[in-house]
C-alpha positions, 0 to 999 in steps of 0.5 A, a space after each residue: 442349941 440355938 444360942 451355941 449355934 448362933 454365937 459361932 457366926 459372930 463375924 463373916 464378911 458383912 455378917 456381924 453381931 453387936 454386944 454391949 455396943 461393941 461390933 466384932 467384924 471379920 474374925 477368922 475364927 467364925 468363917 464358914 458357920 453361916 452356911 451351917 446356920 442357913 442349912 439348919 434353918 432350912 432343915 427346920 422350916 422347909 423353905 425360906 426366902 432370904 429376908 426371912 432367914 435374916 429375920 429368923 436369925 435376928 429373932 432367935 438370937 434376940 437381936 444379937 446377930 444380924 446377917 446382912 444381904 452382903 453376907 447372906 446372898 453369896 452364901 445362898 448362891 454358893 450352897 445352890 451351886 454346890 447342890 445343897 440348896 434348890 430354888 423355887 420362885 413363887 408369886 407373892 403380892 404381885 411379885 416373884 419371891 425366891 425361896 430356898 430349900 434343902 436338896 436331898 444332898 443338902 439334908 444329908 450334909 446338914 446332919 454332917 455339918 451340925 455334927 461337926 459343929 457340935 463337936 467343935 463347940 464341945 472341944 472349944 468349951 473343953 479348952 476354954 473351961 477345962 475341968 480339973 486335971 484328973 491324973 490316971 
């Protein structure tokens, strides 16, 4: 599931992936998936800080997907404004770190968005790799 989910966010603003030394940027096909990726990671990990999210995505995709701060933080702020994320400040190594976690609304919305994303992936796979036409 991770591979399918992560390939959806190939390019959103400053979010990009390099494959075989080719960088893909600003494709309209993938807009909106960054929020779903963030929500899925927070669902699985409880709470995370921004840099941790970028590194987790990079690790899961084996370095194929790199989300920049310029893409991540506006998405986090938007999700917070929508009531999907909550923010906790925590002192770590003598400095304050901002952790993000899903709200109750965010948990419900994550389930909905993941279901929509799975339907989208299934439909796209059907369109790009159609099965032989069965006549009825």
